[in-house]
N, C-alpha and C positions, 0 to 999 in steps of 0.2 A: 438886495444883498441878503445872504443867508448867514445864519449863525451856526457854528459847528460846536457841538457839545461832546466833550470827550468822556464825561462821566455824569450820569444822572441817577439819583437814588429813586428806586421805584416807589410808587405810592404805598404799596403793600410791602413792608420790610420783612422779608423772609428770615434774615439773620436774627432780627429782634424776636420774631415769633418763635424760632427754634431755641434761642437762649431762654426765653420765658417758659417754654414748655419742657425742654430737656435739660436745661442747665447751661452754664457759661461756655463749656467746651464744645457743646453740640453745634454751635453756629458755624464752625469752620471745619469740623471733622469730616463732613461729607465732601468737602472741596479737595482735600488732599489727594485722593486717587485721580481726580481730574486734572490736577496741576502738577503731578509728579513728572520728573524728567525720565523718559524712557527712550534711549537712543534707538534709532532705526537700524536694523541689521539686514545683511544680505549674505547668503551662503551660496558659493558657487563651486563647481568641480573644475579643477585645473589639472588635467592628467590624472595621476593617482592621488593628488593632494586635494584637501578641502580648504577653501579660503573663506574666512569669515571677516566681513567688513562692518564696522560700526561707525556711524556718523557721530563724531564728538567735537564739534566746533566749539571753541572757547573753553576747552578743558585742558588743564595742565596735566598731561599724561605722566610726566615724571613724578609729580607729587600726589596726584589724585586718582590714578587708575592702577588696578592690579589685574593681571592675567594669570590664572592658576589652573592646574589640572587637579581636580579634587574628586575622589571616588568615581572615576570613570567619566567625569564631566569637565568640559571646558567652561570655566567660570570667569566672567569679566565683570568686575564691580568697581565702583568709584563714585565720584561726586562732581557735579558742576556747581561751582560756587558763585554766589551773587556778589560781585565785587562792588556793586553800587548800592548795597543794602542800606548803608547809613545816609545816603543822599535823598531818601524819601521824605519830603517835607511838603507835600501837596498832593495834587491829583496825579495819579499815575495810571497809564494804560500799559499793561504788561502782557505780552504774548510769548515772551521767552520763558522757558521753564527751567527751574533750578532744583537741585537736590541730589540725593544719592540714587544710584541705580544698581541693578544686578541683572545680568543676562547669563543664562546657563544653557549649554548645548551638550547633548549626549555624545560621547565619543565611542568608536569601536573598541572592543575589548583589548586589542593588541596595541593600542596607542599609549605611549608613556609621555612624560613631560619633555623628554629629549626630542620628540618629534614636533614640538610646538615652538614656533617663533613668532614674534610680533614686531610691527613697525608702525610709525605714525607719520603721516604726511598730509598737509592741506586739510586738516580737520577730520581725517578718516583714519581710524585704527584698523590695521590689517593684521589678522592672525592667520598664519598658515599652519595647517596640520598635515605634515608630510606622511604620505602613505595611508591616509584615511580610507581611500577607495581601493587599496591594493587587495587583489584577490576577491573582488566583489563581482566578477563576471559570472553570469548565469551559466550553469553547466547542465546539460541535458542528462537525465537519468533514464537508463534503459528500463523498459517495463517487461517483465518476464511473465510467461503464461505457463 
């Protein structure tokens, strides 16, 4: 019979070493970028429209997500909240990431906020930018001699 260990503390305690060398906050500062929630994005062309899809399972989009057009950019920001934060009273193995996120995408100059619509279904936020690819066909330019 084998034993399964969910958590074991390494013999060489990196967090303790960092606290002693750099101060109390240094032990966890380097972990934050590794554990931040950053939703996966997909951008596809659908006719003349651009469609941006973000995976946001477990996010309350009505309360925690904003979709905006800001200075020629599509900005999607929000937060995935940890609903079980107060239940931590022992050993925990956590692979789910929580926290705030911000994704930003450059828009063509002719796009305004009226061309942008958003919907949410089955954990996926879909943002459609109408006419994003309008007039983007390559045109041959004659060369004169």
